[in-house]
C-alpha positions as CSV (number, residue, x, y, z in Angstrom):
1,M,-12.7,78.1,0.2
2,T,-11.1,81.6,-0.6
3,G,-10.5,82.2,-4.3
4,V,-12.3,79.0,-5.5
5,S,-15.5,79.1,-7.4
6,Q,-18.4,76.9,-6.6
7,D,-18.0,74.9,-9.9
8,E,-14.3,74.3,-9.1
9,L,-15.2,73.2,-5.6
10,I,-17.8,70.7,-6.9
11,E,-15.3,69.4,-9.5
12,M,-12.6,68.9,-6.7
13,L,-15.1,67.1,-4.5
14,Q,-16.3,64.9,-7.4
15,K,-12.7,64.0,-8.1
16,K,-12.1,63.2,-4.5
17,V,-15.2,61.0,-4.3
18,Q,-14.0,59.2,-7.5
19,E,-10.6,58.6,-6.0
20,Q,-12.2,57.3,-2.8
21,A,-14.5,55.0,-4.8
22,E,-11.6,53.6,-6.7
23,M,-9.7,53.1,-3.5
24,I,-12.7,51.3,-1.9
25,E,-13.1,49.1,-5.0
26,G,-9.4,48.2,-4.8
27,L,-9.7,47.4,-1.0
28,L,-12.7,45.3,-1.6
29,R,-10.8,43.3,-4.2
30,I,-8.0,42.8,-1.7
31,I,-10.5,41.7,0.9
32,D,-12.1,39.3,-1.5
33,G,-8.7,37.9,-2.3
34,L,-7.7,37.5,1.3
35,N,-11.0,35.9,2.1
36,Q,-10.5,33.4,-0.7
37,T,-6.9,32.8,0.6
38,I,-8.3,32.2,4.1
39,K,-10.9,29.8,2.7
40,D,-8.3,27.9,0.6
41,L,-5.9,27.6,3.5
42,T,-8.7,26.5,5.9
43,E,-9.7,23.9,3.3
44,K,-6.1,22.8,2.9
45,L,-5.6,22.4,6.7
46,G,-8.8,20.4,6.9
47,K,-7.7,17.9,4.2
48,N,-6.6,14.4,5.3
49,S,-6.6,10.8,3.9
50,R,-10.4,10.6,4.5
51,N,-11.5,13.6,2.5
52,S,-8.8,14.0,-0.2
53,S,-6.3,12.1,-2.2
54,K,-3.6,12.6,0.5
55,P,-2.0,9.3,1.7
56,P,-2.6,8.0,5.2
57,S,1.1,8.6,6.0
58,S,0.5,12.3,5.8
59,D,-2.0,12.3,8.6
60,G,0.7,12.1,11.3
61,L,-0.6,11.5,14.8
62,N,-3.8,13.5,14.1
63,K,-5.7,10.6,12.5
64,P,-9.1,11.4,11.0
65,S,-12.2,9.8,12.5
66,P,-13.8,7.9,11.1
67,K,-11.0,6.9,8.7
68,S,-12.9,4.5,6.6
69,L,-15.6,5.4,4.0
70,R,-17.6,2.4,5.0
71,K,-20.9,3.0,6.7
72,P,-21.6,1.3,10.1
73,S,-23.4,-2.0,9.7
74,G,-25.1,-1.9,13.1
75,K,-23.6,-5.3,14.0
76,K,-21.5,-5.9,17.1
77,S,-17.7,-5.7,16.8
78,G,-15.8,-9.0,16.6
79,G,-16.7,-12.4,15.1
80,Q,-20.3,-12.8,14.0
81,T,-22.6,-15.7,14.9
82,G,-21.8,-18.7,12.9
83,H,-18.2,-17.6,12.1
84,P,-15.9,-20.7,12.6
85,G,-13.1,-18.7,14.1
86,K,-9.6,-19.9,14.9
87,T,-8.0,-20.6,18.3
88,L,-5.1,-22.6,19.7
89,G,-6.0,-26.3,20.0
90,I,-4.8,-28.8,22.5
91,M,-1.9,-30.8,21.1
92,A,-2.3,-34.6,21.4
93,E,1.4,-35.3,22.3
94,P,3.1,-32.4,24.2
95,D,6.9,-32.4,24.5
96,E,6.7,-32.1,28.3
97,T,4.0,-32.7,30.9
98,V,3.9,-31.1,34.4
99,Q,1.3,-32.3,36.9
100,H,0.1,-30.1,39.8
101,M,-1.3,-31.6,43.0
102,P,-3.5,-29.8,45.4
103,S,-1.5,-27.6,47.8
104,V,-3.1,-29.3,50.9
105,C,-1.6,-32.7,49.8
106,H,2.0,-31.5,50.2
107,G,3.5,-33.3,53.2
108,C,0.4,-35.5,53.7
109,P,1.4,-39.2,54.7
110,C,-1.3,-40.4,52.2
111,R,0.1,-38.5,49.4
112,N,1.5,-41.4,47.4
113,T,-1.6,-43.5,47.9
114,C,-3.9,-40.7,46.6
115,L,-1.5,-40.0,43.8
116,N,-1.9,-43.5,42.4
117,R,-5.7,-43.1,42.3
118,A,-5.6,-39.5,40.9
119,C,-7.3,-38.6,37.6
120,I,-6.7,-35.6,35.3
121,G,-9.2,-32.9,36.1
122,E,-8.2,-30.4,33.4
123,T,-5.4,-29.8,30.9
124,R,-3.9,-26.5,29.9
125,Q,-1.0,-26.2,27.5
126,V,1.7,-23.5,27.2
127,I,3.2,-23.2,23.7
128,D,6.7,-21.7,23.8
129,A,9.6,-21.4,21.4
130,V,12.9,-22.9,22.6
131,T,15.8,-21.4,20.8
132,T,18.7,-23.8,20.1
133,V,21.7,-23.6,17.9
134,N,22.5,-26.6,15.8
135,V,26.1,-27.0,14.5
136,T,26.5,-29.5,11.7
137,A,30.0,-30.7,10.9
138,H,30.4,-31.7,7.2
139,Q,33.4,-34.0,6.6
140,I,34.7,-35.4,3.4
141,L,36.1,-38.9,3.5
142,V,39.2,-40.1,1.8
143,L,39.2,-43.8,0.8
144,D,41.9,-46.0,-0.6
145,C,40.5,-48.0,-3.5
146,P,41.8,-51.6,-3.4
147,M,40.5,-52.3,-7.0
148,R,42.3,-49.4,-8.7
149,G,45.0,-48.6,-6.2
150,I,44.1,-44.9,-5.9
151,Q,42.4,-42.6,-3.4
152,H,38.8,-41.4,-3.8
153,R,38.0,-38.1,-2.1
154,G,34.4,-37.1,-1.1
155,E,32.9,-33.8,-2.2
156,F,31.0,-31.2,-0.2
157,P,27.5,-30.2,-1.3
158,D,27.3,-27.1,-3.5
159,T,25.8,-25.2,-0.6
160,I,28.9,-25.8,1.7
161,K,31.3,-23.2,0.4
162,A,33.3,-22.0,3.5
163,T,35.1,-23.5,6.5
164,V,32.5,-22.0,8.8
165,Q,29.3,-20.5,7.5
166,Y,25.7,-19.8,8.6
167,G,22.9,-22.2,7.7
168,E,19.9,-21.4,5.5
169,N,17.5,-21.1,8.5
170,L,19.6,-18.5,10.2
171,Q,20.2,-16.6,6.9
172,A,16.5,-16.7,6.1
173,L,15.6,-15.3,9.6
174,A,18.1,-12.5,9.2
175,V,16.8,-11.5,5.8
176,A,13.2,-11.8,6.9
177,L,13.7,-9.5,9.9
178,N,15.5,-6.9,7.8
179,T,13.0,-6.9,5.0
180,I,9.5,-8.2,6.0
181,G,10.0,-7.2,9.6
182,A,11.3,-3.7,8.5
183,V,14.0,-4.1,11.2
184,S,17.3,-2.2,10.6
185,V,20.6,-4.1,10.2
186,N,21.8,-3.0,13.6
187,R,18.7,-4.1,15.4
188,T,18.6,-7.4,13.4
189,H,22.2,-8.0,14.7
190,E,21.1,-7.2,18.3
191,I,18.1,-9.5,18.1
192,I,19.8,-12.5,16.6
193,S,22.9,-12.1,18.8
194,G,20.8,-11.8,21.9
195,V,18.4,-14.7,21.2
196,F,20.9,-17.3,19.8
197,G,24.2,-16.0,21.2
198,I,25.7,-16.1,17.7
199,P,28.2,-13.3,16.8
200,L,26.4,-12.4,13.6
201,S,27.9,-9.1,12.4
202,T,26.0,-6.3,10.6
203,G,28.2,-6.8,7.6
204,S,27.2,-10.5,7.4
205,I,23.5,-9.5,7.6
206,S,23.9,-7.0,4.7
207,N,25.7,-9.6,2.7
208,M,22.9,-12.2,3.3
209,V,20.3,-9.7,2.1
210,G,22.4,-8.9,-1.0
211,R,23.0,-12.5,-1.9
212,C,19.3,-13.3,-1.4
213,A,18.4,-10.3,-3.7
214,D,20.9,-11.4,-6.3
215,S,19.4,-14.9,-6.4
216,L,16.0,-13.4,-7.3
217,T,16.9,-11.5,-10.5
218,E,15.4,-14.1,-12.9
219,T,12.4,-14.6,-10.7
220,V,11.6,-10.9,-10.5
221,E,12.0,-10.6,-14.3
222,R,9.5,-13.4,-14.7
223,I,7.1,-11.6,-12.4
224,R,7.5,-8.5,-14.6
225,Q,6.7,-10.5,-17.7
226,E,3.6,-12.0,-16.1
227,L,2.3,-8.6,-15.2
228,T,3.1,-7.2,-18.7
229,S,1.1,-9.9,-20.4
230,S,-1.9,-9.8,-17.9
231,G,-5.2,-8.1,-18.7
232,V,-5.5,-5.8,-15.7
233,I,-2.9,-4.3,-13.3
234,N,-2.9,-1.8,-10.5
235,V,-0.3,0.9,-10.5
236,D,0.8,3.4,-7.8
237,E,3.9,5.2,-6.6
238,T,5.2,6.5,-3.2
239,G,8.2,8.3,-1.9
240,T,11.0,7.1,0.4
241,R,14.4,8.3,1.5
242,V,17.7,7.1,0.2
243,D,20.9,8.6,1.5
244,G,19.0,11.6,2.7
245,K,17.2,12.3,-0.6
246,T,13.6,11.6,-1.7
247,I,13.3,8.9,-4.2
248,W,10.3,7.1,-5.7
249,V,9.1,3.5,-5.5
250,H,6.9,2.4,-8.4
251,N,4.5,-0.5,-8.1
252,A,2.7,-2.6,-10.6
253,S,0.7,-5.5,-9.3
254,N,-2.4,-7.7,-9.5
255,P,-3.9,-10.4,-7.2
256,Q,-1.1,-12.9,-8.3
257,Y,2.0,-10.8,-8.7
258,T,3.9,-7.8,-7.2
259,H,6.6,-5.8,-8.9
260,L,8.4,-3.0,-7.2
261,T,11.2,-0.7,-8.6
262,I,12.9,2.5,-7.5
263,N,13.9,5.6,-9.4
264,A,14.9,9.2,-8.8
265,K,12.0,10.3,-10.9
266,R,8.3,10.1,-10.0
267,G,6.8,10.6,-13.4
268,Q,7.0,8.7,-16.7
269,E,10.8,8.4,-16.6
270,G,10.6,6.4,-13.4
271,M,7.6,4.3,-14.7
272,D,9.5,3.5,-17.9
273,A,12.5,2.3,-15.8
274,G,10.2,-0.2,-14.1
275,R,9.6,-1.7,-17.6
276,V,5.9,-2.8,-17.0
277,L,3.8,0.1,-18.3
278,P,5.8,0.7,-21.5
279,D,5.1,-2.9,-22.7
280,F,1.6,-3.2,-21.2
281,L,-1.5,-3.3,-23.4
282,G,-4.3,-4.1,-21.0
283,I,-6.2,-2.1,-18.4
284,A,-4.3,0.0,-15.8
285,V,-6.1,1.1,-12.6
286,H,-4.7,4.2,-11.1
287,D,-5.4,7.4,-9.1
288,C,-5.7,9.7,-12.2
289,W,-2.2,11.1,-11.8
290,A,-1.2,12.9,-15.1
291,P,1.9,10.8,-16.1
292,Y,-0.2,7.6,-16.3
293,W,-2.2,9.1,-19.2
294,K,0.9,9.4,-21.3
295,Y,0.6,5.7,-21.9
296,S,-1.9,5.9,-24.8
297,R,-1.9,2.2,-25.8
298,I,-3.6,1.1,-22.6
299,L,-7.1,1.5,-21.2
300,H,-7.4,3.5,-18.1
301,A,-9.6,2.8,-15.1
302,L,-9.8,5.3,-12.2
303,C,-9.8,4.4,-8.5
304,C,-13.3,5.3,-7.3
305,A,-12.1,5.2,-3.7
306,H,-10.0,8.3,-4.5
307,L,-13.1,9.9,-6.0
308,L,-15.2,9.1,-2.9
309,R,-12.6,10.8,-0.7
310,E,-12.5,13.9,-2.9
311,L,-16.3,14.1,-3.0
312,A,-16.3,13.7,0.8
313,G,-13.9,16.7,1.0
314,V,-16.3,18.7,-1.2
315,E,-19.2,17.8,1.1
316,E,-17.3,18.7,4.2
317,H,-15.8,22.0,3.1
318,H,-18.6,23.1,0.7
319,P,-21.9,21.9,2.1
320,E,-23.8,24.0,-0.6
321,Q,-22.5,21.6,-3.3
322,K,-25.4,19.2,-3.4
323,W,-24.2,17.3,-6.4
324,A,-21.3,15.8,-4.5
325,A,-23.5,13.7,-2.2
326,D,-25.5,12.5,-5.2
327,F,-22.4,11.5,-7.1
328,K,-21.1,9.6,-4.0
329,K,-24.4,7.8,-3.8
330,L,-24.3,6.9,-7.5
331,L,-20.8,5.4,-7.3
332,L,-21.8,3.2,-4.3
333,E,-25.0,2.2,-6.1
334,M,-22.9,1.1,-9.1
335,K,-20.5,-0.8,-6.8
336,N,-23.3,-2.6,-5.0
337,A,-25.0,-3.5,-8.3
338,K,-21.8,-5.1,-9.6
339,D,-21.1,-6.9,-6.3
340,L,-24.6,-8.3,-6.3
341,A,-24.2,-9.5,-9.9
342,V,-20.9,-11.2,-9.1
343,D,-22.4,-12.9,-6.1
344,N,-25.2,-14.3,-8.3
345,G,-22.6,-15.6,-10.8
346,K,-23.3,-13.0,-13.5
347,E,-20.5,-11.6,-15.8
348,K,-22.1,-8.3,-16.7
349,L,-25.0,-5.9,-15.8
350,S,-28.1,-5.7,-17.8
351,E,-28.3,-3.1,-20.5
352,D,-31.2,-1.4,-18.7
353,S,-29.1,-1.0,-15.5
354,L,-26.2,0.4,-17.5
355,Q,-28.4,2.9,-19.3
356,E,-30.0,4.0,-16.0
357,F,-26.5,4.5,-14.4
358,D,-25.5,6.4,-17.5
359,R,-28.5,8.7,-17.3
360,K,-28.0,9.4,-13.6
361,Y,-24.3,10.1,-14.3
362,D,-25.1,12.7,-16.9
363,Q,-27.8,14.3,-14.8
364,I,-25.6,14.8,-11.8
365,I,-22.8,16.3,-13.9
366,A,-25.3,18.7,-15.5
367,Q,-26.5,19.7,-12.0
368,A,-22.8,20.2,-10.9
369,Y,-22.2,22.6,-13.8
370,L,-25.3,24.6,-12.8
371,E,-24.0,24.9,-9.3
372,N,-20.5,25.9,-10.5
373,P,-20.6,28.2,-13.5
374,L,-17.4,29.6,-14.8
375,P,-16.6,33.0,-13.2
376,E,-17.1,36.0,-15.5
377,I,-13.9,37.7,-16.6
378,T,-14.0,41.4,-15.7
379,E,-10.4,42.2,-16.7
380,K,-8.3,41.0,-19.6
381,K,-5.7,38.5,-18.2
382,R,-3.4,36.2,-20.0
383,G,-3.7,32.5,-19.6
384,R,-6.6,30.2,-18.9
385,K,-9.5,31.0,-16.7
386,K,-9.1,30.0,-13.1
387,K,-11.6,27.2,-12.5
388,G,-11.1,26.2,-8.9
389,K,-10.7,22.7,-7.6
390,I,-14.4,21.9,-7.5
391,L,-15.0,22.8,-11.2
392,A,-11.8,21.0,-12.1
393,L,-13.1,17.8,-10.4
394,I,-16.4,18.2,-12.2
395,E,-14.7,18.5,-15.6
396,R,-12.5,15.5,-14.8
397,L,-15.6,13.4,-13.9
398,D,-17.2,14.6,-17.1
399,S,-14.3,14.0,-19.6
400,L,-13.2,10.7,-18.0
401,K,-16.6,9.2,-17.6
402,A,-15.6,6.0,-19.5
403,S,-12.6,5.4,-17.1
404,V,-14.7,6.1,-14.0
405,C,-17.4,3.6,-15.1
406,L,-15.2,1.0,-16.6
407,F,-15.5,-1.3,-13.5
408,I,-19.3,-1.8,-14.2
409,H,-18.7,-2.5,-17.9
410,N,-15.8,-5.0,-17.3
411,F,-16.1,-7.1,-14.2
412,S,-12.4,-7.9,-14.2
413,V,-11.7,-4.2,-13.3
414,P,-11.8,-3.5,-9.6
415,F,-13.7,-0.6,-8.1
416,D,-10.6,0.8,-6.4
417,N,-6.8,0.8,-6.5
418,N,-6.5,-0.9,-3.1
419,Q,-4.4,-3.7,-4.5
420,A,-1.6,-1.4,-5.5
421,E,-1.9,0.6,-2.2
422,R,-1.6,-2.6,-0.1
423,D,1.4,-3.8,-2.1
424,I,3.2,-0.5,-1.6
425,R,2.2,0.3,1.9
426,M,5.2,-1.6,3.5
427,I,7.5,1.1,2.0
428,K,6.2,3.6,4.5
429,T,6.5,1.1,7.3
430,K,10.1,0.4,6.4
431,T,10.9,4.1,6.2
432,K,9.3,4.8,9.5
433,V,10.9,2.0,11.4
434,S,14.4,2.0,9.8
435,G,14.6,5.7,8.9
436,C,16.0,5.7,5.3
437,F,18.0,3.4,3.0
438,R,21.7,4.1,3.2
439,S,22.3,3.4,-0.5
440,L,20.3,2.9,-3.7
441,V,21.6,-0.7,-4.0
442,G,20.2,-1.4,-0.5
443,A,16.8,0.0,-1.6
444,Q,16.9,-2.0,-4.8
445,N,17.7,-5.2,-2.9
446,Y,14.9,-4.6,-0.5
447,L,12.3,-4.0,-3.3
448,K,13.5,-7.1,-5.2
449,I,13.0,-9.3,-2.1
450,M,9.6,-7.7,-1.3
451,S,8.5,-8.2,-5.0
452,Y,9.3,-11.9,-4.6
453,V,7.8,-12.2,-1.1
454,G,4.6,-10.3,-2.1
455,T,4.1,-12.6,-5.0
456,A,4.8,-15.8,-2.9
457,K,2.2,-14.7,-0.3
458,K,-0.3,-14.3,-3.1
459,H,0.4,-17.9,-4.0
460,G,-0.2,-19.2,-0.5
461,I,3.5,-19.4,0.5
462,S,4.6,-17.9,3.8
463,A,7.1,-15.1,3.6
464,Y,9.7,-16.9,5.7
465,E,9.5,-20.1,3.7
466,A,9.8,-18.1,0.4
467,I,13.0,-16.5,1.7
468,R,14.3,-19.8,2.9
469,Q,13.8,-21.3,-0.5
470,A,15.5,-18.4,-2.1
471,V,18.5,-18.8,0.2
472,L,18.6,-22.5,-0.9
473,G,18.7,-21.4,-4.5
474,R,15.1,-22.5,-5.3
475,P,13.2,-19.2,-5.6
476,N,11.0,-20.4,-8.5
477,F,9.6,-23.4,-6.6
478,F,6.0,-22.1,-6.4
479,L,6.1,-20.6,-9.9
480,L,7.2,-23.9,-11.4
481,R,4.1,-25.5,-10.1
482,E,2.0,-23.3,-12.3
483,S,3.9,-24.1,-15.5
């Protein structure tokens, strides 16, 4: 270059090289960031209810296969050899009998003679429901008393309150369809009107549901008290729609009782409104959601089924993470050891077994840390170091070891939170079938009835019979038998 010395040229070229090196380094950082973003998005797209904590309702039509974490047993599908099974039995006294002669006998002159000597070759029965409407007229009598010279007037039973009203069976059916059946008020109206030919309006159905819910106030309060004083409960929450807005259903339950409430808040405020956890002093089984840990007076047990799904996700998206498979195996070993002990009538595992599980637990966590060291910080940045979801899971398993393993130390603690998930699952069914609740009061009535019905079913009472007894004003009939 004209007028430029060799030293100046070298300096210019060195400066240019330095600028290009810095540009390349910056581009490499951008590429690394984009690659990590692609990896995170790919992992996020691959998450479902089988390999993460996402609920099954989020899977949509693209259901994961296999959905269950259970391993194939190798047995044929269906009932196994020796299983008693259930089937429709022949009824001794049918309501109607229809006899069928051979087609060749029709028109035969010997038909009547042969018919007198005929025997029954085979019997098959058809069980059908015949819908009839029964109208009962209640009349009060007025009598002239010859002894006192006055008139005595009869009285209607307390359940007869209007000139014309619907009976308890019809009311129970309407409430059952709208709540247990998850059928909307309009469709309930169409079904009952079509089957029975009764002009049952949508307003009447809504009133029936409301009256049934009102009659259960004291019963649901007793259910809450029973759960509050119990030793172990399962808790969970799920979203639904009320008047076009997302609102949260909170569940507290155990094998005997179900308690459901609704609140605009998902966290501690909504849980406090349910009035179970604030007064509870036992063991709560949950999915490790942060607000549950704010209740410091209770013992916490983690749902190991959630952990198995998270570990399955680590295996699926990060096959280099060998510790995840080992931890899954350990959780299942602990579960099988407890199940075997329970089957043999034992109330706890031996100290040797507990110490061996404890050693394996610590060993796997140590291996997990070796496979996932904290990234080195090359630049000064404010805030905490970014760990990533895998390291966050490892630290959670490490710090919450007592809650993860509580089920093998206390046999009253279940391995998973399936009890709460089963008790709250019908909320999603109701939302899918009926759309959304039109009002908060309607949602509260529904949950009050479902708390009662869920509890009744756990006590061996059919849902329809439970609702029928509530309509009759006897909702506590099965609870009274325990007192």
